[in-house]
Structure formats: C-alpha cells, structure tokens
Backbone as JSON Lines, residues from 0, in Angstrom:
{"i":0,"aa":"M","n":[21.32,-2.8,-7.22],"ca":[20.89,-2.5,-8.55],"c":[21.99,-1.76,-9.31]}
{"i":1,"aa":"L","n":[22.64,-0.82,-8.67],"ca":[23.68,-0.06,-9.34],"c":[24.82,-0.97,-9.78]}
{"i":2,"aa":"G","n":[25.15,-1.94,-8.93],"ca":[26.19,-2.89,-9.29],"c":[25.83,-3.68,-10.53]}
{"i":3,"aa":"A","n":[24.6,-4.13,-10.61],"ca":[24.14,-4.89,-11.78],"c":[24.16,-4.01,-13.02]}
{"i":4,"aa":"L","n":[23.8,-2.77,-12.86],"ca":[23.79,-1.84,-14.0],"c":[25.21,-1.61,-14.51]}
{"i":5,"aa":"V","n":[26.15,-1.44,-13.58],"ca":[27.54,-1.21,-13.98],"c":[28.13,-2.46,-14.62]}
{"i":6,"aa":"E","n":[27.88,-3.63,-14.0],"ca":[28.46,-4.88,-14.5],"c":[27.82,-5.33,-15.81]}
{"i":7,"aa":"Q","n":[26.51,-5.28,-15.88],"ca":[25.81,-5.85,-17.02],"c":[25.33,-4.83,-18.03]}
{"i":8,"aa":"G","n":[25.29,-3.57,-17.63],"ca":[24.73,-2.55,-18.52],"c":[23.23,-2.73,-18.63]}
{"i":9,"aa":"G","n":[22.62,-1.96,-19.46],"ca":[21.18,-2.11,-19.67],"c":[20.4,-0.91,-19.21]}
{"i":10,"aa":"D","n":[19.12,-1.06,-19.28],"ca":[18.19,0.0,-18.94],"c":[17.83,-0.07,-17.46]}
{"i":11,"aa":"P","n":[18.06,1.01,-16.71],"ca":[17.75,1.0,-15.28],"c":[16.27,0.7,-15.01]}
{"i":12,"aa":"R","n":[15.37,1.21,-15.85],"ca":[13.93,0.94,-15.64],"c":[13.62,-0.55,-15.77]}
{"i":13,"aa":"R","n":[14.29,-1.19,-16.71],"ca":[14.05,-2.62,-16.9],"c":[14.56,-3.42,-15.7]}
{"i":14,"aa":"I","n":[15.73,-3.06,-15.19],"ca":[16.28,-3.74,-14.02],"c":[15.33,-3.57,-12.83]}
{"i":15,"aa":"V","n":[14.84,-2.35,-12.62],"ca":[13.9,-2.09,-11.53],"c":[12.65,-2.94,-11.71]}
{"i":16,"aa":"G","n":[12.12,-2.98,-12.91],"ca":[10.92,-3.78,-13.19],"c":[11.15,-5.26,-13.02]}
{"i":17,"aa":"D","n":[12.28,-5.75,-13.53],"ca":[12.58,-7.18,-13.44],"c":[12.74,-7.65,-12.0]}
{"i":18,"aa":"R","n":[13.24,-6.78,-11.16],"ca":[13.48,-7.14,-9.76],"c":[12.33,-6.75,-8.84]}
{"i":19,"aa":"G","n":[11.28,-6.18,-9.39],"ca":[10.13,-5.81,-8.56],"c":[10.43,-4.71,-7.57]}
{"i":20,"aa":"L","n":[11.27,-3.78,-7.97],"ca":[11.69,-2.72,-7.06],"c":[10.92,-1.42,-7.25]}
{"i":21,"aa":"G","n":[10.11,-1.33,-8.26],"ca":[9.4,-0.1,-8.56],"c":[8.23,0.13,-7.62]}
{"i":22,"aa":"A","n":[7.73,1.35,-7.65],"ca":[6.57,1.72,-6.85],"c":[5.33,0.99,-7.37]}
{"i":23,"aa":"L","n":[4.41,0.75,-6.46],"ca":[3.16,0.12,-6.83],"c":[2.13,1.19,-7.19]}
{"i":24,"aa":"G","n":[1.39,0.95,-8.24],"ca":[0.3,1.84,-8.6],"c":[-0.94,1.49,-7.79]}
{"i":25,"aa":"D","n":[-1.92,2.37,-7.82],"ca":[-3.12,2.14,-7.02],"c":[-4.03,1.07,-7.59]}
{"i":26,"aa":"D","n":[-3.73,0.58,-8.78],"ca":[-4.6,-0.41,-9.41],"c":[-4.0,-1.81,-9.43]}
{"i":27,"aa":"T","n":[-2.94,-2.03,-8.67],"ca":[-2.3,-3.35,-8.68],"c":[-2.96,-4.28,-7.69]}
{"i":28,"aa":"D","n":[-3.0,-5.55,-8.04],"ca":[-3.56,-6.57,-7.16],"c":[-2.77,-6.65,-5.86]}
{"i":29,"aa":"E","n":[-1.47,-6.44,-5.95],"ca":[-0.64,-6.53,-4.75],"c":[-1.04,-5.44,-3.75]}
{"i":30,"aa":"L","n":[-1.26,-4.23,-4.24],"ca":[-1.63,-3.13,-3.34],"c":[-3.02,-3.35,-2.77]}
{"i":31,"aa":"T","n":[-3.97,-3.69,-3.6],"ca":[-5.33,-3.89,-3.08],"c":[-5.38,-5.07,-2.12]}
{"i":32,"aa":"G","n":[-4.61,-6.11,-2.4],"ca":[-4.53,-7.24,-1.48],"c":[-3.94,-6.84,-0.13]}
{"i":33,"aa":"A","n":[-2.9,-6.02,-0.16],"ca":[-2.26,-5.57,1.08],"c":[-3.22,-4.69,1.88]}
{"i":34,"aa":"I","n":[-4.0,-3.86,1.21],"ca":[-4.96,-2.99,1.89],"c":[-6.07,-3.85,2.52]}
{"i":35,"aa":"D","n":[-6.58,-4.8,1.77],"ca":[-7.62,-5.69,2.3],"c":[-7.1,-6.47,3.51]}
{"i":36,"aa":"A","n":[-5.86,-6.95,3.41],"ca":[-5.27,-7.71,4.51],"c":[-5.08,-6.83,5.75]}
{"i":37,"aa":"A","n":[-4.67,-5.58,5.56],"ca":[-4.48,-4.67,6.7],"c":[-5.8,-4.4,7.41]}
{"i":38,"aa":"I","n":[-6.87,-4.21,6.64],"ca":[-8.19,-3.97,7.23],"c":[-8.65,-5.21,8.0]}
{"i":39,"aa":"A","n":[-8.46,-6.38,7.41],"ca":[-8.87,-7.62,8.05],"c":[-8.05,-7.92,9.31]}
{"i":40,"aa":"A","n":[-6.77,-7.56,9.28],"ca":[-5.88,-7.86,10.41],"c":[-6.1,-6.93,11.59]}
{"i":41,"aa":"D","n":[-6.63,-5.74,11.35],"ca":[-6.82,-4.77,12.43],"c":[-8.22,-4.16,12.34]}
{"i":42,"aa":"P","n":[-9.25,-4.98,12.63],"ca":[-10.62,-4.47,12.51],"c":[-10.93,-3.34,13.48]}
{"i":43,"aa":"D","n":[-10.23,-3.3,14.64],"ca":[-10.47,-2.21,15.59],"c":[-10.06,-0.87,15.0]}
{"i":44,"aa":"A","n":[-8.88,-0.82,14.36],"ca":[-8.44,0.42,13.74],"c":[-9.38,0.8,12.6]}
{"i":45,"aa":"A","n":[-9.8,-0.18,11.82],"ca":[-10.73,0.09,10.72],"c":[-12.04,0.65,11.25]}
{"i":46,"aa":"D","n":[-12.55,0.08,12.34],"ca":[-13.8,0.58,12.93],"c":[-13.64,2.01,13.46]}
{"i":47,"aa":"Q","n":[-12.48,2.3,14.04],"ca":[-12.23,3.66,14.54],"c":[-12.22,4.66,13.4]}
{"i":48,"aa":"V","n":[-11.6,4.29,12.28],"ca":[-11.57,5.19,11.12],"c":[-12.99,5.38,10.59]}
{"i":49,"aa":"R","n":[-13.75,4.3,10.51],"ca":[-15.15,4.39,10.06],"c":[-15.96,5.32,10.96]}
{"i":50,"aa":"A","n":[-15.61,5.35,12.26],"ca":[-16.33,6.17,13.22],"c":[-15.85,7.63,13.21]}
{"i":51,"aa":"G","n":[-14.88,7.94,12.37],"ca":[-14.42,9.31,12.24],"c":[-13.08,9.63,12.87]}
{"i":52,"aa":"N","n":[-12.45,8.67,13.51],"ca":[-11.13,8.87,14.1],"c":[-10.06,8.6,13.04]}
{"i":53,"aa":"V","n":[-9.76,9.61,12.24],"ca":[-8.84,9.43,11.12],"c":[-7.42,9.12,11.59]}
{"i":54,"aa":"K","n":[-7.08,9.54,12.81],"ca":[-5.73,9.25,13.33],"c":[-5.5,7.75,13.48]}
{"i":55,"aa":"A","n":[-6.55,6.98,13.6],"ca":[-6.42,5.53,13.77],"c":[-5.98,4.83,12.49]}
{"i":56,"aa":"I","n":[-5.85,5.58,11.4],"ca":[-5.46,4.99,10.12],"c":[-3.97,4.63,10.09]}
{"i":57,"aa":"G","n":[-3.19,5.2,11.0],"ca":[-1.74,4.98,11.01],"c":[-1.32,3.52,11.0]}
{"i":58,"aa":"P","n":[-1.85,2.69,11.9],"ca":[-1.45,1.27,11.89],"c":[-1.83,0.55,10.6]}
{"i":59,"aa":"L","n":[-2.93,0.95,9.98],"ca":[-3.34,0.33,8.73],"c":[-2.35,0.69,7.61]}
{"i":60,"aa":"I","n":[-1.97,1.96,7.55],"ca":[-0.99,2.38,6.55],"c":[0.34,1.67,6.78]}
{"i":61,"aa":"A","n":[0.75,1.59,8.04],"ca":[2.01,0.92,8.36],"c":[2.0,-0.54,7.93]}
{"i":62,"aa":"A","n":[0.86,-1.21,8.13],"ca":[0.77,-2.62,7.74],"c":[0.89,-2.78,6.23]}
{"i":63,"aa":"V","n":[0.27,-1.87,5.48],"ca":[0.36,-1.92,4.01],"c":[1.79,-1.65,3.57]}
{"i":64,"aa":"M","n":[2.44,-0.69,4.19],"ca":[3.82,-0.36,3.81],"c":[4.76,-1.54,4.12]}
{"i":65,"aa":"R","n":[4.53,-2.22,5.25],"ca":[5.34,-3.41,5.56],"c":[5.11,-4.49,4.52]}
{"i":66,"aa":"E","n":[3.86,-4.74,4.2],"ca":[3.51,-5.8,3.25],"c":[4.09,-5.53,1.87]}
{"i":67,"aa":"T","n":[4.1,-4.27,1.46],"ca":[4.61,-3.92,0.13],"c":[6.08,-3.56,0.14]}
{"i":68,"aa":"K","n":[6.71,-3.72,1.3],"ca":[8.14,-3.42,1.47],"c":[8.46,-1.97,1.07]}
{"i":69,"aa":"G","n":[7.54,-1.07,1.41],"ca":[7.76,0.36,1.19],"c":[7.56,0.81,-0.24]}
{"i":70,"aa":"R","n":[7.1,-0.06,-1.12],"ca":[6.95,0.33,-2.53],"c":[5.64,1.06,-2.82]}
{"i":71,"aa":"A","n":[4.72,1.04,-1.87],"ca":[3.46,1.75,-2.07],"c":[3.63,3.21,-1.69]}
{"i":72,"aa":"D","n":[2.9,4.08,-2.34],"ca":[2.89,5.5,-2.01],"c":[1.98,5.69,-0.8]}
{"i":73,"aa":"G","n":[2.54,6.19,0.29],"ca":[1.78,6.33,1.53],"c":[0.54,7.19,1.39]}
{"i":74,"aa":"G","n":[0.64,8.27,0.63],"ca":[-0.52,9.13,0.41],"c":[-1.62,8.42,-0.35]}
{"i":75,"aa":"E","n":[-1.23,7.61,-1.31],"ca":[-2.2,6.86,-2.1],"c":[-2.84,5.76,-1.24]}
{"i":76,"aa":"V","n":[-2.05,5.12,-0.41],"ca":[-2.57,4.1,0.5],"c":[-3.6,4.74,1.43]}
{"i":77,"aa":"R","n":[-3.28,5.9,1.97],"ca":[-4.21,6.61,2.87],"c":[-5.51,6.93,2.14]}
{"i":78,"aa":"R","n":[-5.39,7.43,0.93],"ca":[-6.58,7.8,0.15],"c":[-7.47,6.58,-0.08]}
{"i":79,"aa":"I","n":[-6.86,5.47,-0.49],"ca":[-7.63,4.26,-0.78],"c":[-8.27,3.71,0.49]}
{"i":80,"aa":"L","n":[-7.52,3.7,1.58],"ca":[-8.08,3.22,2.84],"c":[-9.29,4.06,3.26]}
{"i":81,"aa":"L","n":[-9.15,5.38,3.2],"ca":[-10.26,6.24,3.59],"c":[-11.47,6.02,2.67]}
{"i":82,"aa":"E","n":[-11.19,5.85,1.4],"ca":[-12.27,5.62,0.43],"c":[-12.99,4.3,0.74]}
{"i":83,"aa":"R","n":[-12.23,3.27,0.98],"ca":[-12.83,1.95,1.26],"c":[-13.58,1.94,2.59]}
{"i":84,"aa":"L","n":[-12.98,2.55,3.6],"ca":[-13.62,2.52,4.92],"c":[-14.85,3.43,4.94]}
{"i":85,"aa":"A","n":[-14.82,4.53,4.24],"ca":[-16.0,5.4,4.15],"c":[-17.1,4.67,3.4]}
{"i":86,"aa":"G","n":[-16.75,3.98,2.32],"ca":[-17.73,3.22,1.55],"c":[-18.35,2.12,2.38]}
{"i":87,"aa":"A","n":[-17.54,1.46,3.2],"ca":[-18.06,0.39,4.05],"c":[-19.01,0.95,5.1]}
{"i":88,"aa":"A","n":[-18.69,2.15,5.61],"ca":[-19.55,2.76,6.62],"c":[-20.87,3.2,6.0]}
{"i":89,"aa":"D","n":[-20.83,3.67,4.75],"ca":[-22.03,4.11,4.06],"c":[-22.96,2.96,3.76]}
{"i":90,"aa":"S","n":[-22.4,1.77,3.53],"ca":[-23.23,0.64,3.14],"c":[-23.78,-0.14,4.34]}
{"i":91,"aa":"S","n":[-23.34,0.2,5.56],"ca":[-23.85,-0.56,6.71],"c":[-25.1,0.03,7.27]}
C-alpha cells in the first residue's frame, strides 16, 4: 500500500478501502457470515460455549480471524459470538 501511495499519490483511506484492507465493522455481511460459518464448522466448540465453557470460544474466534484475514476486531468477534451463542441457548 505504501508503494502505491508513493507512486500514485492519493488518499490513504481510499486506497485501504479500494483494496479491502480496512477493519470490518460488526454490522458487515462478511463478518456475520464468517461468524455463522465458524459456529457451523465447529458445533462442539459452540455447544461448549453454550454450556458455560467460555474458554472453548478460542477456536471459533480463530476461525473468524482466518476467514476475515485478520481484519475483524477480536474483541468484537468474541462479543458477537457470546451474544449469539447465549441467545441460541436461551431459545432452546
């Protein structure tokens, strides 16, 4: 990115946006899709979190971070996962 900025000039924020390098917000389809996919791919970890073993959330967070190539905020991913898994446990 720095090379492109030096060679072409321009706004760094625009370059980041154009290349999809920015952080993901908690309301993006990409983030929610990655979270849903992580839960579906590792139902055992999801069940453990639902049962109160919060340490089991690690593999789920890691899967989301891999899927989003590190652009998601880990704390926000954790919050959303806990919210979704708690909601799923409440509705069963």
